[in-house]
N, C-alpha and C positions, 0 to 999 in steps of 0.2 A: 725671449723678447730682447731685441737688439738695443745698443746704446742710443740709437735714434728710432724711438718708436713711430709706428705709423698709426695716425689717430685721425678718426672721422668725427667731424663736430656737426651738431644739428642746432640750430638757431630758429625759433619759432615764437619769440617773446610778443611780436607785434604784428606787422603785415608782410613781413618778408620771410619766405621759406629759404633758409640758407643752409647749405651742406658744404662744409670744407674738408680738405685733406691735408694734412701736414705730415712730414717726415722729419721729427725733431723741431727744429725752428726754420725749417724750409717749406714754403707754401707751394703744394703740388697744384691745387684747384680751388677756386672759390665759386660755387655755382649758386645762382641766386634766382628765385621765382617770385615776382613781386605781385602783390595785389592792389597795389596803389591806385591803379586806374579804376578798379571797382569802387573804391572809397571816395574818389575824388568828387563824384556827383553828391555825396553827403556832406562834404567840406571836413571831413575827419575819418579816422578809422572806425568801422562798425565792428565791434568783437565778434559778432556771430558769422558775419562775412568773411573775417580774417580766418576764423577757425575752418569754416567750410573750404576756403581757399588752400589752407595748409594741407587738409586732407587729399585734396585732389592733386596737389603739387608734389607731396612728399616722395612717392615711389619714383616718379619721372626724374626728380632733381637728383635722388641718391645715384640713380642709374646713371645719368648724365655727368655727374661728379666723378663716379668711378671711371667711366669711358675716357674722360677727358685727362684724368690723371694716369690712366694707363695702369689702374690696379684692380684687383678683384676684391670683392667684400671680404672673403676668406683671408685675404692678405693683412687685413686691418688687426692691429695689436691691441686697440681699445676703442671704445665709443664714449663721446663726450657730448653733453646736451645742455641747453639753457634750462636749469629748473626753476628760475625766478630771478627777479621780478618780471612782471608782464601781465598780460592778458591771460586770465584763468584758462580759459577754453583753448586759446592758442598754444599756451604751454602744455596743457594736456596732450595735445597732438605730437608735439615733438617728444615729450617724455616717453609716451606710449611707443612711439616708433623706435626711440632708441632703447628701451628696454626689450622690445622685440628683437631688434638686431643682436643685442648682447646676449640674449638667451640662444637665439638660432645660431649664432657664430661661437658661443661658448667663451665670450670676451668679457672683460671687466668693463664697468660702465662708471662714468664721473658725471655726477649732476652738478653744474658749475653755476655761479652767480653771473648774470648778465654784464653788471658792471665791472667786475674784476676782469671778465673776458674783454671789455672794450680797453683794459689797461693791457693785458697780455698780448693782443694783437700786434703792438708795435715792434715785438720782438722778431715778426716775420719781415720787417723792413729795416730795422735799425740795430738789430741785434740784442744782446742780452740787457734787461732793464738794470740801471742802476739801483743799488739798495741802500737808503731808501730813495723812492721816486716820489715827487708831488704830482698828483693827476687831477685834471680839471675836466670832468666829464659833463658834457652839454648835449642834450638831445631834447626830443619831444616829449619825454617822460621824466627827465632827471636833469638837474644842474647841481652837481656835486664837487665838492673838494675834498680829495682823500689823501692821506699820508700813507704810502705803501712801502713798508720795510720788506715785505715779501707777499707777492700777489698770489702765492698758493696757500697763504695761512695767516698772513697779519695785513688787514687793511683797516685803517683808522679813519672814522669820518671826521672832517673838521668843520664843514659847513655844507649846506644844502639849501635849496630853493623852500621858502616857507609858503609860497602859493604857486602861481604859474611857473613852469620850467620854461627855459629859454626857447626852445623848439616850438612849445606850445603858444608863446607869446608872438612868435614870428608867423605861424599859422593863423592866429586870430587878426594880426594886424594886417596880413595879407588878404583876408577876407574884407576887412573895412576898406581896402584900397582897390578892391575888384580884381586881385591877382589870384592865380589858380592855386589849388591844393596840390601838393604841399608847399607851404608859403616860403620857407627858406631859401632854396634855389632862385625863387622868382624875386624876392626882395634883394638878394644879393646881386642879381642881374641888373634890375632896375636902379639899384643905390649907385651904381657905377657912373650913371650919368647924372647924378644928383649932388647937392651941396650938403655935406654930413654936419656943417655948422649952421645950416640954415635956420634950424628950430631947436631951442633949447629944451628938449624933453627931460624929465627928471630921471635922475639916477637913484634907485631904491637902495635904503640901508647903507647909505655912504657918508653921512653926516651925524654929529651930535650924538644923543643917546641911542640912536638906532645902531651906529657904528660900534657903539661900546657893548651893547647888547648881543648884537648880531654881525660879529666882526667878519666872519667868513661866510655869512649866509648870503642868499639871493632872494630877490623879490621883484618880480616883473609885472604883477597884476596892475600896479599904479601906473606904470610906464604905458601898457596896453590901453588902460582907460584914458590916460592923457591924449594919446594919439587919437582914439576914437572921438573925444570931445573935440580936439583940434580941428579934425576934418568935418565933424558935424557943424560946427561954428561956421566953416568956410562955406559949407554947401547951404546953409541956412541963410547965409548973407548973400547969396546968389554968386558967390566967387568960385573960380575953378580951384581945383586941388592940384597943386604940385606934386604929383605921385613919387618922382625920383627924388625930390628934395625931403619929403616925408618918410620915404623908406631909408634914405641915406641918413638922416637925423636919428630916426629910431634904432637902425641897426648900430650906430655908433653908441647910442646910450647903452645898449646891451652889451657889445664887446667892450666898452670902456669899463664897466663894472667887472666883467668877468675877469679881464686881465689884470686890472687893478688888484683885486683880490687875491688872485692866484699868485701874483709875484710877491704881495704882502706875505703869503702864507709861507712861501719858500723862505723868504727872510727870517719870518718868525720861528721856523722849524729849523733853519740852518740846512736847508736841502739846495742842492745845486742844479737839480734837473726837475723839469717841468714838463709833464706830458699831457697833451691835449687830445680827447678822444670824444666819441659820440657822433651822431649826425650833423650837429652845428659845427664840428670842428672842420667840416668841409667849407665853411663860410670863408671867403677869402680876405675879408677885412679883419675878422677875428685872427686868422693866421698872420697877417701883416702886422697888426698892432702888438699881438703877443710877441712876435719876434723883436720888434723895436723895443719893448720894454724889458724883454728879458736880456737883450744885448747890454742895455744900459745897467741892468742889475747883476750882470755877471752870472746869469743863470742859463743853462743849456736848455734848449727847447727840442722836443721831440713831438712831431706830429705825423701820424701815418697818413699815406695817400688817400684822397677823399673816398675812393671805393672801400676802404678798410675802416673808415670812420663810422659809415652807416652800418645797421645791424647786418650780420654776415655770419656764415658758418664758419668761415676761417679763424675768427677770433675764439669761438668755442673750441676748435680743435687746438689752437695755440695754447690755450689754458689746460685742456686736457693732456697735451703733450707735457707741459710743465709738471703737473701732477704726476705723471708716469716718471719722467727723468728724475724727479726728486724722491721717488719712492713712496709717495703717499697712498694710502689705502684707498681702494675705489669705493663707491657709494654702494649701499645696499640696493638689492632689486625693487624693494618697495619705496624707493625714494618718491618723495612727493613732488607735484607740481605747486610751487609756493609764489602766489602772485604778489605777495608783499615782503618776500624775501629780503632781510636786512643785508646792506652791503659788508658788515662784518661777518656774515655767514656765507664764505667763500666757496664752500662746498656743500651740497645737500647730503 
């Protein structure tokens, strides 16, 4: 095996069938087959629909990835796959495919943690991760603050959502405002035409005893409810709803809390580098406010390009390549798909 391992990564934790191929820390291809359109009419991801879509897309996506990367499957040095957390049925499809490849090719398999992969993907764009790094991961299923001394073996949770994740709140508020699913990109777009200080929506767990008890935790359920009630009151009074202002004010409340707590965690832990990952990291206002606050605090900010923030196979391959490069033992072939895998379990 060369010093620059060729690793194929498979990601099926939710509704994206992702296959990425990397050589060391160089991305060769990131192939995606999305089933988001199939879920849009339900206003959210339907697990059974996602699982069936993964089954249909898996082989064509692997073939396309190899073709676009200019490699053969037999050239691959290792196979990496998201083992958790995620939707159980969706994970099973990816894990089964990875096991079949590992057995058929006679290559090692690495079952990796989805959240750790969101951290590892940044090496493909910005080079080696500083150790330690503070990671803020925000998506439809997760809002987490992680101290990462070693992405292949030492990930320490500092805080997480105690109810709705940030991305989930975006989807629910988008539905209230009559915007399409998934809500994040549409709220981001509409908010650019609105006034982000028009409505003073609540910032959860940021004051008094809540802040003492949940210093680095997040809560967006109350914010979601506040937006819904505000809209309902306007509609009941026969008044029009200023969608752009509501979207902008809601978005500001979310990114204010996320960035405030992330920078505070960096200061508290003496960490000079903040990485933001996950689907919500593609949000333009989150990126801008994070940059402003990091600059003031003397913290270096790393955010992958939007295409690498959402779920993808490249992030799985990147973490797998890090395992290989650091000489970590591969996973056993009976590795499970663990829908509730803890972030501290970096490898299955």
